[in-house]
Biopython code that builds the backbone (N, CA, C, O; Angstrom):
import numpy as np
from Bio.PDB.StructureBuilder import StructureBuilder

atoms = [
    (1, "MET", "N", (172.825, 106.321, 90.780)),
    (1, "MET", "CA", (171.623, 105.804, 92.047)),
    (1, "MET", "C", (170.790, 105.958, 91.057)),
    (1, "MET", "O", (170.600, 106.793, 90.173)),
    (2, "LYS", "N", (170.113, 104.488, 91.564)),
    (2, "LYS", "CA", (169.103, 104.003, 91.166)),
    (2, "LYS", "C", (167.952, 104.530, 91.458)),
    (2, "LYS", "O", (168.144, 104.787, 92.646)),
    (3, "ASN", "N", (166.612, 104.968, 91.171)),
    (3, "ASN", "CA", (165.529, 105.319, 91.853)),
    (3, "ASN", "C", (164.988, 103.956, 92.326)),
    (3, "ASN", "O", (164.986, 102.896, 91.701)),
    (4, "ARG", "N", (164.668, 104.135, 93.193)),
    (4, "ARG", "CA", (164.040, 102.860, 93.747)),
    (4, "ARG", "C", (162.279, 103.168, 93.748)),
    (4, "ARG", "O", (161.908, 104.341, 93.798)),
    (5, "ALA", "N", (161.643, 102.470, 93.712)),
    (5, "ALA", "CA", (160.244, 102.687, 93.514)),
    (5, "ALA", "C", (159.670, 102.353, 95.103)),
    (5, "ALA", "O", (159.891, 101.438, 95.897)),
    (6, "ILE", "N", (158.690, 103.766, 95.141)),
    (6, "ILE", "CA", (158.432, 103.369, 96.758)),
    (6, "ILE", "C", (157.211, 103.000, 96.266)),
    (6, "ILE", "O", (156.609, 103.262, 95.225)),
    (7, "PRO", "N", (156.871, 102.062, 97.632)),
    (7, "PRO", "CA", (155.709, 100.766, 97.435)),
    (7, "PRO", "C", (154.370, 101.941, 97.316)),
    (7, "PRO", "O", (154.538, 103.038, 97.848)),
    (8, "SER", "N", (153.236, 101.682, 96.696)),
    (8, "SER", "CA", (152.280, 102.440, 96.853)),
    (8, "SER", "C", (150.968, 101.388, 98.159)),
    (8, "SER", "O", (151.118, 100.369, 98.833)),
    (9, "ASP", "N", (149.885, 102.283, 97.965)),
    (9, "ASP", "CA", (148.816, 101.741, 98.635)),
    (9, "ASP", "C", (148.482, 100.638, 98.228)),
    (9, "ASP", "O", (148.216, 99.650, 98.912)),
    (10, "GLN", "N", (148.473, 100.790, 96.539)),
    (10, "GLN", "CA", (147.955, 99.597, 96.053)),
    (10, "GLN", "C", (148.907, 98.415, 96.150)),
    (10, "GLN", "O", (148.257, 97.370, 96.179)),
    (11, "ASP", "N", (150.383, 98.187, 96.219)),
    (11, "ASP", "CA", (150.797, 97.245, 96.588)),
    (11, "ASP", "C", (150.834, 96.921, 98.266)),
    (11, "ASP", "O", (150.893, 95.744, 98.620)),
    (12, "TYR", "N", (150.811, 97.621, 98.916)),
    (12, "TYR", "CA", (150.229, 96.855, 100.537)),
    (12, "TYR", "C", (148.870, 95.777, 100.086)),
    (12, "TYR", "O", (148.786, 94.573, 100.326)),
    (13, "PHE", "N", (147.768, 96.752, 99.284)),
    (13, "PHE", "CA", (146.895, 96.106, 99.043)),
    (13, "PHE", "C", (146.882, 94.587, 98.653)),
    (13, "PHE", "O", (146.295, 93.666, 99.221)),
    (14, "ASN", "N", (147.603, 94.562, 97.643)),
    (14, "ASN", "CA", (147.872, 93.334, 96.568)),
    (14, "ASN", "C", (148.447, 92.436, 97.811)),
    (14, "ASN", "O", (147.813, 91.408, 98.051)),
    (15, "GLU", "N", (149.917, 92.810, 98.857)),
    (15, "GLU", "CA", (150.364, 91.992, 99.644)),
    (15, "GLU", "C", (149.404, 91.207, 100.567)),
    (15, "GLU", "O", (149.250, 89.997, 100.726)),
    (16, "ASP", "N", (148.579, 92.702, 101.340)),
    (16, "ASP", "CA", (148.034, 91.960, 102.261)),
    (16, "ASP", "C", (146.525, 90.475, 101.855)),
    (16, "ASP", "O", (146.015, 89.647, 102.610)),
    (17, "SER", "N", (146.214, 90.863, 99.874)),
    (17, "SER", "CA", (145.210, 89.817, 99.846)),
    (17, "SER", "C", (145.633, 88.982, 99.335)),
    (17, "SER", "O", (144.715, 88.178, 99.172)),
    (18, "LEU", "N", (147.057, 88.385, 98.692)),
    (18, "LEU", "CA", (147.525, 87.471, 98.646)),
    (18, "LEU", "C", (147.861, 86.760, 100.002)),
    (18, "LEU", "O", (147.486, 85.588, 100.027)),
    (19, "LYS", "N", (148.562, 87.267, 101.277)),
    (19, "LYS", "CA", (148.694, 86.595, 102.371)),
    (19, "LYS", "C", (147.083, 86.132, 102.667)),
    (19, "LYS", "O", (146.822, 84.939, 102.819)),
    (20, "TYR", "N", (146.173, 87.032, 102.728)),
    (20, "TYR", "CA", (144.717, 85.850, 102.835)),
    (20, "TYR", "C", (144.356, 85.131, 102.376)),
    (20, "TYR", "O", (143.542, 84.378, 102.913)),
    (21, "TYR", "N", (144.847, 84.955, 100.910)),
    (21, "TYR", "CA", (144.193, 84.106, 100.316)),
    (21, "TYR", "C", (145.296, 82.496, 100.463)),
    (21, "TYR", "O", (145.098, 81.297, 100.266)),
    (22, "ARG", "N", (146.244, 83.181, 100.825)),
    (22, "ARG", "CA", (146.988, 82.061, 100.836)),
    (22, "ARG", "C", (146.555, 81.477, 102.306)),
    (22, "ARG", "O", (146.533, 80.255, 102.456)),
    (23, "ASP", "N", (146.228, 82.307, 103.339)),
    (23, "ASP", "CA", (146.037, 81.658, 104.783)),
    (23, "ASP", "C", (144.700, 80.824, 104.467)),
    (23, "ASP", "O", (144.480, 79.726, 104.979)),
    (24, "LEU", "N", (143.794, 81.492, 103.528)),
    (24, "LEU", "CA", (142.385, 80.881, 103.653)),
    (24, "LEU", "C", (142.500, 79.557, 102.649)),
    (24, "LEU", "O", (141.725, 78.604, 102.723)),
    (25, "LYS", "N", (143.624, 79.659, 101.676)),
    (25, "LYS", "CA", (143.665, 78.496, 100.862)),
    (25, "LYS", "C", (144.290, 77.357, 102.064)),
    (25, "LYS", "O", (143.790, 76.241, 101.926)),
    (26, "ALA", "N", (145.027, 77.439, 102.903)),
    (26, "ALA", "CA", (145.794, 76.648, 103.973)),
    (26, "ALA", "C", (144.327, 75.990, 104.782)),
    (26, "ALA", "O", (143.917, 74.829, 104.792)),
    (27, "SER", "N", (143.792, 77.151, 105.386)),
    (27, "SER", "CA", (142.886, 76.273, 105.869)),
    (27, "SER", "C", (141.778, 75.552, 105.290)),
    (27, "SER", "O", (141.326, 74.496, 105.733)),
    (28, "LEU", "N", (141.471, 76.017, 104.538)),
    (28, "LEU", "CA", (140.437, 75.018, 103.505)),
    (28, "LEU", "C", (141.381, 73.877, 103.337)),
    (28, "LEU", "O", (141.413, 73.322, 104.435)),
    (29, "ALA", "N", (141.876, 73.483, 102.811)),
    (29, "ALA", "CA", (143.391, 72.308, 102.582)),
    (29, "ALA", "C", (143.018, 71.556, 103.842)),
    (29, "ALA", "O", (142.690, 70.374, 103.736)),
    (30, "THR", "N", (143.043, 72.214, 105.162)),
    (30, "THR", "CA", (143.380, 71.066, 105.973)),
    (30, "THR", "C", (141.981, 70.955, 106.697)),
    (30, "THR", "O", (141.913, 70.099, 107.580)),
    (31, "ARG", "N", (140.837, 71.724, 106.432)),
    (31, "ARG", "CA", (139.447, 71.302, 106.964)),
    (31, "ARG", "C", (139.165, 70.183, 105.682)),
    (31, "ARG", "O", (138.637, 69.123, 106.018)),
    (32, "TYR", "N", (139.339, 70.286, 104.919)),
    (32, "TYR", "CA", (139.052, 68.887, 103.680)),
    (32, "TYR", "C", (139.814, 67.827, 104.121)),
    (32, "TYR", "O", (139.166, 66.783, 104.205)),
    (33, "GLU", "N", (141.163, 67.735, 104.482)),
    (33, "GLU", "CA", (141.863, 66.649, 105.203)),
    (33, "GLU", "C", (141.158, 65.892, 106.176)),
    (33, "GLU", "O", (141.005, 64.671, 106.212)),
    (34, "GLU", "N", (140.690, 66.881, 107.068)),
    (34, "GLU", "CA", (140.095, 66.687, 108.510)),
    (34, "GLU", "C", (138.440, 65.868, 107.879)),
    (34, "GLU", "O", (138.185, 64.752, 108.329)),
    (35, "GLY", "N", (137.494, 66.481, 106.919)),
    (35, "GLY", "CA", (136.313, 66.027, 106.357)),
    (35, "GLY", "C", (136.629, 64.815, 105.806)),
    (35, "GLY", "O", (135.745, 63.965, 105.921)),
    (36, "MET", "N", (138.031, 64.356, 105.016)),
    (36, "MET", "CA", (138.142, 63.010, 104.914)),
    (36, "MET", "C", (138.545, 61.832, 105.724)),
    (36, "MET", "O", (138.478, 60.604, 105.757)),
    (37, "GLU", "N", (139.025, 62.931, 106.396)),
    (37, "GLU", "CA", (139.191, 61.489, 107.812)),
    (37, "GLU", "C", (138.476, 61.372, 108.358)),
    (37, "GLU", "O", (138.796, 60.363, 108.985)),
    (38, "LYS", "N", (137.210, 61.777, 108.824)),
    (38, "LYS", "CA", (135.994, 61.663, 109.453)),
    (38, "LYS", "C", (135.350, 60.769, 108.442)),
    (38, "LYS", "O", (134.986, 59.667, 108.851)),
    (39, "GLY", "N", (135.141, 61.088, 107.121)),
    (39, "GLY", "CA", (133.972, 60.481, 106.231)),
    (39, "GLY", "C", (134.719, 58.872, 106.039)),
    (39, "GLY", "O", (134.101, 57.808, 106.096)),
    (40, "MET", "N", (136.413, 59.057, 105.766)),
    (40, "MET", "CA", (136.586, 57.596, 106.017)),
    (40, "MET", "C", (136.349, 56.510, 107.255)),
    (40, "MET", "O", (136.204, 55.300, 107.079)),
    (41, "GLU", "N", (136.339, 57.238, 108.640)),
    (41, "GLU", "CA", (136.265, 56.817, 109.632)),
    (41, "GLU", "C", (135.308, 56.045, 109.602)),
    (41, "GLU", "O", (135.419, 54.819, 109.602)),
    (42, "LYS", "N", (134.083, 56.769, 109.570)),
    (42, "LYS", "CA", (132.717, 56.525, 109.336)),
    (42, "LYS", "C", (132.119, 55.659, 108.338)),
    (42, "LYS", "O", (130.968, 55.242, 108.470)),
    (43, "GLY", "N", (132.950, 55.334, 107.216)),
    (43, "GLY", "CA", (132.834, 54.595, 106.216)),
    (43, "GLY", "C", (133.177, 53.149, 106.661)),
    (43, "GLY", "O", (132.534, 52.150, 106.339)),
    (44, "MET", "N", (134.315, 53.180, 107.471)),
    (44, "MET", "CA", (135.177, 52.192, 107.992)),
    (44, "MET", "C", (133.875, 51.451, 108.985)),
    (44, "MET", "O", (133.296, 50.440, 108.587)),
    (45, "GLU", "N", (133.651, 51.888, 109.850)),
    (45, "GLU", "CA", (132.573, 51.704, 110.764)),
    (45, "GLU", "C", (131.285, 50.765, 110.215)),
    (45, "GLU", "O", (130.873, 49.668, 110.593)),
    (46, "LYS", "N", (130.785, 51.780, 109.044)),
    (46, "LYS", "CA", (129.749, 51.051, 108.743)),
    (46, "LYS", "C", (129.954, 50.039, 108.108)),
    (46, "LYS", "O", (129.235, 49.040, 108.136)),
    (47, "GLY", "N", (130.865, 50.167, 107.525)),
    (47, "GLY", "CA", (131.340, 48.546, 107.185)),
    (47, "GLY", "C", (131.617, 47.509, 107.649)),
    (47, "GLY", "O", (131.437, 46.435, 107.075)),
    (48, "MET", "N", (132.028, 47.628, 108.594)),
    (48, "MET", "CA", (132.163, 46.513, 109.846)),
    (48, "MET", "C", (131.558, 46.592, 110.392)),
    (48, "MET", "O", (131.804, 45.929, 111.400)),
    (49, "GLU", "N", (130.399, 47.250, 110.448)),
    (49, "GLU", "CA", (129.128, 46.803, 111.214)),
    (49, "GLU", "C", (128.308, 46.346, 110.248)),
    (49, "GLU", "O", (127.435, 45.591, 110.676)),
    (50, "LYS", "N", (128.295, 46.529, 109.205)),
    (50, "LYS", "CA", (127.601, 45.530, 107.988)),
    (50, "LYS", "C", (128.463, 44.222, 108.206)),
    (50, "LYS", "O", (127.841, 43.187, 108.447)),
    (51, "GLY", "N", (129.493, 44.193, 108.158)),
    (51, "GLY", "CA", (130.262, 43.115, 108.414)),
    (51, "GLY", "C", (129.508, 41.901, 109.421)),
    (51, "GLY", "O", (129.284, 40.732, 109.106)),
    (52, "MET", "N", (129.181, 42.633, 110.812)),
    (52, "MET", "CA", (129.213, 41.696, 111.378)),
    (52, "MET", "C", (127.873, 41.254, 111.588)),
    (52, "MET", "O", (127.545, 40.329, 112.331)),
    (53, "GLU", "N", (127.218, 41.868, 110.989)),
    (53, "GLU", "CA", (125.364, 41.452, 110.490)),
    (53, "GLU", "C", (125.376, 40.183, 109.643)),
    (53, "GLU", "O", (124.730, 39.152, 109.836)),
    (54, "LYS", "N", (126.124, 40.426, 108.799)),
    (54, "LYS", "CA", (126.529, 39.133, 108.076)),
    (54, "LYS", "C", (126.923, 37.927, 108.785)),
    (54, "LYS", "O", (126.491, 36.799, 108.551)),
    (55, "VAL", "N", (127.610, 38.188, 109.497)),
    (55, "VAL", "CA", (128.130, 37.172, 110.596)),
    (55, "VAL", "C", (126.893, 36.314, 111.042)),
    (55, "VAL", "O", (126.448, 35.177, 110.885)),
    (56, "ALA", "N", (126.477, 37.882, 111.901)),
    (56, "ALA", "CA", (125.315, 37.317, 112.385)),
    (56, "ALA", "C", (124.207, 36.857, 111.927)),
    (56, "ALA", "O", (123.299, 36.388, 112.613)),
    (57, "LEU", "N", (124.223, 36.955, 110.876)),
    (57, "LEU", "CA", (123.168, 36.523, 109.690)),
    (57, "LEU", "C", (122.959, 34.624, 109.720)),
    (57, "LEU", "O", (121.999, 33.936, 110.067)),
    (58, "LYS", "N", (124.337, 34.251, 109.188)),
    (58, "LYS", "CA", (124.793, 33.411, 109.693)),
    (58, "LYS", "C", (124.442, 32.537, 110.663)),
    (58, "LYS", "O", (123.677, 31.607, 110.408)),
    (59, "MET", "N", (125.088, 32.780, 112.190)),
    (59, "MET", "CA", (124.956, 32.697, 113.237)),
    (59, "MET", "C", (123.471, 32.061, 113.003)),
    (59, "MET", "O", (123.261, 30.868, 112.784)),
    (60, "ILE", "N", (122.680, 32.878, 113.074)),
    (60, "ILE", "CA", (121.259, 32.926, 113.355)),
    (60, "ILE", "C", (120.818, 31.997, 112.468)),
    (60, "ILE", "O", (119.944, 31.304, 112.990)),
    (61, "GLN", "N", (121.141, 31.579, 110.935)),
    (61, "GLN", "CA", (120.815, 30.543, 110.332)),
    (61, "GLN", "C", (121.195, 29.165, 111.236)),
    (61, "GLN", "O", (120.556, 28.114, 111.169)),
    (62, "GLN", "N", (122.342, 29.393, 112.075)),
    (62, "GLN", "CA", (122.621, 28.028, 112.465)),
    (62, "GLN", "C", (122.109, 27.849, 113.800)),
    (62, "GLN", "O", (122.645, 26.963, 114.465)),
    (63, "ASN", "N", (121.095, 28.576, 114.368)),
    (63, "ASN", "CA", (120.681, 28.498, 115.615)),
    (63, "ASN", "C", (121.463, 28.795, 116.471)),
    (63, "ASN", "O", (121.055, 28.547, 117.605)),
    (64, "GLU", "N", (122.590, 29.301, 116.393)),
    (64, "GLU", "CA", (123.112, 30.003, 117.819)),
    (64, "GLU", "C", (122.334, 30.908, 118.469)),
    (64, "GLU", "O", (121.502, 31.653, 117.953)),
    (65, "PRO", "N", (122.681, 30.806, 119.820)),
    (65, "PRO", "CA", (121.760, 31.497, 120.915)),
    (65, "PRO", "C", (122.411, 32.932, 120.920)),
    (65, "PRO", "O", (123.617, 33.173, 120.976)),
    (66, "THR", "N", (121.137, 34.042, 120.832)),
    (66, "THR", "CA", (121.250, 35.296, 121.264)),
    (66, "THR", "C", (122.466, 35.806, 121.987)),
    (66, "THR", "O", (123.060, 36.750, 121.467)),
    (67, "GLU", "N", (122.981, 35.235, 123.284)),
    (67, "GLU", "CA", (124.069, 35.562, 123.746)),
    (67, "GLU", "C", (125.440, 35.479, 123.054)),
    (67, "GLU", "O", (126.331, 36.310, 123.230)),
    (68, "ARG", "N", (125.533, 34.410, 122.255)),
    (68, "ARG", "CA", (126.245, 34.063, 121.587)),
    (68, "ARG", "C", (126.921, 34.982, 120.654)),
    (68, "ARG", "O", (128.079, 35.399, 120.633)),
    (69, "ILE", "N", (125.909, 35.190, 119.890)),
    (69, "ILE", "CA", (125.725, 35.901, 118.363)),
    (69, "ILE", "C", (126.664, 37.368, 119.615)),
    (69, "ILE", "O", (127.860, 37.659, 119.654)),
    (70, "ILE", "N", (125.601, 37.900, 120.361)),
    (70, "ILE", "CA", (126.433, 39.176, 120.936)),
    (70, "ILE", "C", (127.302, 38.949, 121.110)),
    (70, "ILE", "O", (128.008, 39.785, 120.547)),
    (71, "ALA", "N", (127.954, 38.156, 121.672)),
    (71, "ALA", "CA", (129.489, 38.408, 122.118)),
    (71, "ALA", "C", (129.987, 38.351, 121.189)),
    (71, "ALA", "O", (130.594, 39.371, 120.859)),
    (72, "TYR", "N", (130.032, 36.996, 120.114)),
    (72, "TYR", "CA", (131.155, 37.606, 119.088)),
    (72, "TYR", "C", (131.029, 38.474, 118.104)),
    (72, "TYR", "O", (131.990, 38.528, 117.337)),
    (73, "THR", "N", (129.490, 39.669, 117.743)),
    (73, "THR", "CA", (129.013, 40.596, 116.772)),
    (73, "THR", "C", (129.532, 41.865, 117.623)),
    (73, "THR", "O", (130.453, 42.594, 117.254)),
    (74, "GLY", "N", (128.883, 42.000, 118.682)),
    (74, "GLY", "CA", (129.051, 42.982, 118.851)),
    (74, "GLY", "C", (128.046, 43.808, 119.082)),
    (74, "GLY", "O", (128.121, 44.819, 119.779)),
    (75, "LEU", "N", (126.749, 43.274, 118.313)),
    (75, "LEU", "CA", (125.474, 43.528, 118.093)),
    (75, "LEU", "C", (124.917, 43.535, 119.228)),
    (75, "LEU", "O", (125.173, 42.786, 120.171)),
    (76, "THR", "N", (123.649, 44.909, 119.152)),
    (76, "THR", "CA", (123.032, 44.459, 120.562)),
    (76, "THR", "C", (121.735, 43.750, 120.342)),
    (76, "THR", "O", (121.444, 43.631, 119.152)),
    (77, "GLU", "N", (120.887, 43.249, 121.198)),
    (77, "GLU", "CA", (120.102, 42.191, 121.057)),
    (77, "GLU", "C", (118.845, 42.896, 120.255)),
    (77, "GLU", "O", (117.975, 42.177, 119.765)),
    (78, "GLU", "N", (118.781, 44.450, 120.132)),
    (78, "GLU", "CA", (117.834, 44.655, 119.460)),
    (78, "GLU", "C", (117.983, 44.636, 118.040)),
    (78, "GLU", "O", (116.993, 44.486, 117.324)),
    (79, "GLN", "N", (119.595, 44.832, 117.376)),
    (79, "GLN", "CA", (119.440, 44.760, 116.301)),
    (79, "GLN", "C", (119.397, 42.895, 115.977)),
    (79, "GLN", "O", (118.735, 42.424, 115.052)),
    (80, "ILE", "N", (120.214, 42.062, 116.912)),
    (80, "ILE", "CA", (119.782, 40.562, 116.388)),
    (80, "ILE", "C", (118.436, 40.461, 116.304)),
    (80, "ILE", "O", (117.950, 39.848, 115.354)),
    (81, "GLU", "N", (117.940, 40.815, 116.898)),
    (81, "GLU", "CA", (116.008, 40.583, 116.937)),
    (81, "GLU", "C", (115.465, 41.032, 115.450)),
    (81, "GLU", "O", (114.693, 40.380, 114.747)),
    (82, "ILE", "N", (116.198, 42.608, 115.067)),
    (82, "ILE", "CA", (115.289, 42.846, 113.779)),
    (82, "ILE", "C", (116.101, 42.087, 112.574)),
    (82, "ILE", "O", (115.596, 41.877, 111.471)),
    (83, "LEU", "N", (117.157, 41.784, 112.867)),
    (83, "LEU", "CA", (117.983, 40.599, 111.522)),
    (83, "LEU", "C", (117.253, 38.954, 111.677)),
    (83, "LEU", "O", (117.160, 38.255, 110.668)),
    (84, "LYS", "N", (116.849, 38.537, 112.800)),
    (84, "LYS", "CA", (116.108, 37.633, 113.071)),
    (84, "LYS", "C", (114.813, 37.683, 112.670)),
    (84, "LYS", "O", (114.243, 36.624, 112.406)),
    (85, "ASN", "N", (113.986, 39.197, 112.534)),
    (85, "ASN", "CA", (113.166, 39.147, 111.833)),
    (85, "ASN", "C", (112.592, 39.340, 109.905)),
    (85, "ASN", "O", (111.728, 39.027, 109.086)),
    (86, "SER", "N", (113.723, 40.009, 110.091)),
    (86, "SER", "CA", (113.911, 40.167, 108.224)),
    (86, "SER", "C", (114.297, 38.794, 107.514)),
    (86, "SER", "O", (114.720, 38.863, 106.360)),
    (87, "GLN", "N", (114.212, 37.897, 107.959)),
    (87, "GLN", "CA", (114.547, 36.866, 107.404)),
    (87, "GLN", "C", (113.197, 35.852, 107.279)),
    (87, "GLN", "O", (113.302, 34.746, 106.747)),
]
sb = StructureBuilder()
sb.init_structure("model")
sb.init_model(0)
sb.init_chain("A")
sb.init_seg("    ")
for serial, (resi, resn, name, xyz) in enumerate(atoms, 1):
    if name == "N":
        sb.init_residue(resn, " ", resi, " ")
    sb.init_atom(name, np.array(xyz, "f"), 0.0, 1.0, " ", f" {name:<3s}", serial, name[0])
structure = sb.get_structure()
């Protein structure tokens, strides 16, 4: 009959530490992915807004009415006024 080693307190500690490490690693990976998704969404929104500002500037240069610029770009009247004053 072979002698079986009886797990020591150190073995239980190592096992618990490994489980904790794996849980922490998985949690951090999930948070990282969520953060990346949020960042991408914000970046896309910012890019769309900049694109609409470019469209609005072209419309302003063509003397389009503010109401039409609002309807086509979704920008606010205040944003359009700022663009008009920036030229």
